[in-house]
ROLUM-167335 format. One line per field, with one value per residue (C-alpha): residue number from 0; x, y, z. Coordinates in Angstrom, 3 decimals. Example, Ala and Ser with C-alpha at 12.3 -4.5 7.8 and 13.67 -1.06 7.14 Angstrom:
REM ROLUM-167335
i <- 0; 1
c1 <- 12.300; 13.670
c2 <- -4.500; -1.060
c3 <- 7.800; 7.140
END
This chain:
REM ROLUM-167335
i <- 0; 1; 2; 3; 4; 5; 6; 7; 8; 9; 10; 11; 12; 13; 14; 15; 16; 17; 18; 19; 20; 21; 22; 23; 24; 25; 26; 27; 28; 29; 30; 31; 32; 33; 34; 35; 36; 37; 38; 39; 40; 41; 42; 43; 44; 45; 46; 47; 48; 49; 50; 51; 52; 53; 54; 55; 56; 57; 58; 59; 60; 61; 62; 63; 64; 65; 66; 67; 68; 69; 70; 71; 72; 73; 74; 75; 76; 77; 78; 79; 80; 81; 82; 83; 84; 85; 86; 87; 88; 89; 90; 91; 92; 93; 94; 95; 96; 97; 98; 99; 100; 101; 102; 103; 104; 105; 106; 107; 108; 109; 110; 111; 112; 113; 114; 115; 116; 117; 118; 119; 120; 121; 122; 123; 124; 125; 126; 127; 128; 129; 130; 131; 132; 133; 134; 135; 136; 137; 138; 139; 140; 141; 142; 143; 144; 145; 146; 147; 148; 149; 150; 151; 152; 153; 154; 155; 156; 157; 158; 159; 160; 161; 162; 163; 164; 165; 166; 167; 168; 169; 170; 171; 172; 173; 174; 175; 176; 177; 178; 179; 180; 181; 182; 183; 184
c1 <- 32.599; 30.732; 30.257; 26.851; 28.333; 29.046; 25.392; 23.846; 20.691; 20.944; 23.679; 23.088; 24.497; 23.913; 21.913; 20.940; 21.283; 19.126; 20.216; 18.828; 19.070; 19.111; 16.121; 16.605; 19.324; 19.947; 23.011; 21.769; 24.020; 21.898; 23.108; 23.441; 24.574; 26.299; 25.512; 23.628; 22.423; 18.634; 17.872; 14.816; 15.907; 14.198; 14.689; 15.460; 14.199; 10.855; 10.356; 9.665; 10.526; 11.967; 13.193; 16.155; 18.954; 22.505; 25.769; 27.941; 30.895; 28.919; 30.271; 28.268; 29.274; 28.568; 26.196; 26.587; 23.286; 23.839; 21.589; 21.877; 20.121; 18.009; 15.410; 11.902; 11.198; 8.135; 6.100; 5.089; 2.510; 3.995; 7.510; 8.742; 11.880; 14.475; 17.470; 20.899; 21.965; 25.714; 25.565; 22.060; 21.095; 17.563; 16.793; 13.421; 11.865; 8.796; 5.709; 5.680; 9.111; 8.014; 5.890; 3.057; 5.116; 5.761; 2.167; 3.441; 6.255; 5.736; 7.866; 11.396; 11.501; 14.724; 14.526; 16.964; 17.070; 18.091; 20.071; 22.166; 24.688; 23.061; 19.500; 17.030; 14.723; 13.312; 12.745; 12.869; 11.082; 12.117; 10.694; 8.639; 7.149; 5.219; 2.163; -0.738; -4.234; -6.245; -9.676; -11.225; -14.692; -15.096; -14.684; -17.429; -16.708; -18.522; -20.155; -16.796; -14.884; -11.155; -8.942; -11.680; -10.437; -11.599; -10.169; -8.262; -6.587; -3.120; -1.524; 0.000; -3.421; -2.831; -5.552; -4.655; -6.696; -6.345; -7.849; -11.027; -9.271; -7.278; -8.833; -8.211; -4.922; -3.236; 0.371; 0.745; 3.569; 3.179; 5.282; 5.775; 6.563; 3.125; 1.193; -0.097; -0.647; 1.975; 1.388; 0.701; 3.689
c2 <- -3.713; -4.822; -8.310; -9.496; -10.160; -6.391; -5.429; -2.860; -0.755; 2.059; 0.421; 0.951; -1.482; -2.729; -5.977; -7.221; -3.725; -2.126; 0.110; -1.270; -0.086; -2.581; -1.895; -4.941; -7.556; -10.485; -12.870; -16.456; -19.343; -22.454; -25.476; -27.480; -25.974; -22.737; -19.377; -16.853; -13.212; -12.655; -9.226; -7.049; -4.309; -1.617; -0.780; 2.984; 3.805; 2.008; 1.624; -2.145; -3.985; -7.528; -10.271; -12.345; -14.437; -14.005; -16.002; -13.803; -14.058; -12.768; -9.411; -6.551; -3.201; -0.234; 2.259; 5.918; 7.804; 11.535; 13.673; 17.279; 20.177; 22.206; 24.752; 24.318; 27.381; 26.775; 24.524; 24.723; 22.106; 18.687; 20.017; 21.330; 23.359; 23.091; 25.496; 24.321; 26.867; 26.577; 26.975; 28.628; 26.295; 25.168; 21.501; 20.383; 17.314; 15.464; 15.361; 11.504; 11.387; 13.635; 11.226; 11.955; 13.804; 16.631; 17.769; 19.570; 21.534; 25.227; 27.461; 28.405; 25.341; 23.329; 19.650; 16.859; 15.735; 12.058; 10.995; 8.012; 8.437; 11.811; 10.363; 11.934; 9.358; 11.088; 14.138; 14.081; 16.999; 18.028; 15.472; 18.279; 21.375; 24.270; 25.352; 27.708; 26.316; 28.050; 26.294; 24.301; 23.959; 25.542; 23.290; 22.899; 22.284; 19.353; 16.447; 14.852; 11.762; 11.874; 12.620; 13.998; 15.298; 17.357; 17.890; 20.995; 22.303; 23.942; 26.516; 23.993; 22.559; 19.295; 18.060; 17.035; 15.720; 18.248; 18.462; 20.375; 23.433; 24.334; 27.377; 28.893; 30.951; 28.709; 27.626; 23.768; 21.404; 18.382; 15.153; 14.740; 10.961; 10.201; 13.305; 13.736; 16.733; 16.928; 20.330; 24.010; 25.968
c3 <- 0.357; 3.471; 4.731; 5.931; 9.385; 9.652; 8.953; 11.306; 11.309; 8.742; 6.563; 2.894; 0.338; -3.374; -3.843; -7.206; -8.796; -6.118; -3.215; 0.134; 3.692; 6.748; 8.991; 11.354; 11.605; 13.803; 13.956; 14.463; 15.471; 15.548; 17.617; 14.386; 11.046; 9.901; 11.394; 9.372; 9.455; 9.386; 8.061; 7.107; 4.581; 2.548; -1.050; -0.763; -4.172; -4.072; -0.363; -0.478; 2.632; 2.342; 4.798; 3.904; 5.424; 4.438; 4.929; 7.267; 4.859; 1.804; 0.566; -0.929; -2.428; -0.057; -1.376; -0.418; -0.284; -0.510; 1.890; 0.814; 2.689; 0.276; 0.570; -0.919; -3.232; -5.243; -7.380; -11.059; -11.877; -11.094; -10.644; -7.266; -7.179; -4.468; -4.038; -3.092; -0.393; -1.256; -5.087; -5.358; -8.130; -8.505; -8.715; -10.027; -8.584; -9.755; -7.536; -7.519; -5.721; -2.738; -0.623; 1.783; 4.456; 2.026; 2.600; 5.783; 3.915; 3.171; 0.976; 2.191; 4.436; 4.649; 3.657; 2.933; -0.814; -0.950; -4.123; -5.150; -8.051; -8.953; -9.143; -6.688; -5.114; -2.048; -0.026; 3.825; 5.435; 9.070; 11.672; 13.382; 11.753; 13.113; 11.027; 11.400; 11.478; 8.777; 9.093; 11.811; 13.416; 16.833; 19.734; 22.383; 26.021; 27.635; 25.989; 25.084; 26.214; 26.714; 23.724; 21.488; 18.258; 15.214; 11.761; 11.056; 7.856; 8.130; 5.986; 3.508; 2.828; 4.807; 7.192; 10.711; 13.717; 16.578; 20.133; 20.654; 22.235; 18.954; 17.159; 13.780; 13.845; 16.425; 15.680; 16.184; 16.049; 13.698; 13.546; 9.653; 10.056; 11.289; 10.375; 13.915; 16.036; 18.848; 20.782; 20.542; 19.353
END
C-alpha cells in the first residue's frame, strides 16, 4: 500500500481498478483548510492523463509493472513476435498495443515489453536507434533558410524529416520518443 502523501513521479498504483502512474505531483498546504496532494497521473493501459487531488492519508495498493527485455523477431499479419532472451519463448503481441514509436524498430532489436499481472499493454523501443536512409530526394546547396529539412524513408519504412545534407545510404540516429532526426551515426 502507498499513501497519497508518498506519491513521487513514476510511482504506479491501482485506482478504481485501473493501473495509473504519477506524472506530476504537488503537496499543497493552504493557509486555511486541510492539506492535499494535487497530482497528474496517466492510465498505463489506455494512456489517458487525468488530474486529481488526494487527501495525503488516502492509501492505495501499489501496482508492479513488469518491464522485460525482449528481442523483436518478426511479424505475421497483425501479430508481432518477441523472443524472451532467457527462456527463448516467443510472445505474440497484437499490432494495436505497439504504439507509434514501434515504427523505428527493426528485426532483432531489443525492446522492453510492459505487462501488468501477465497482461501485455505496451512495448517501449530504445530511446535512440540508428537506421539507414533508404530513400530521400537529393539536397541542393544554396537557396535555403536555416534548418531546412526534407522527408526521408528509413529501413523500417518510417518517414523522418532530415537536413538537406543527408543522402541515401547514410546511417542516422533517431529519437523514438519524438520521431525526430538527432544526428548522423
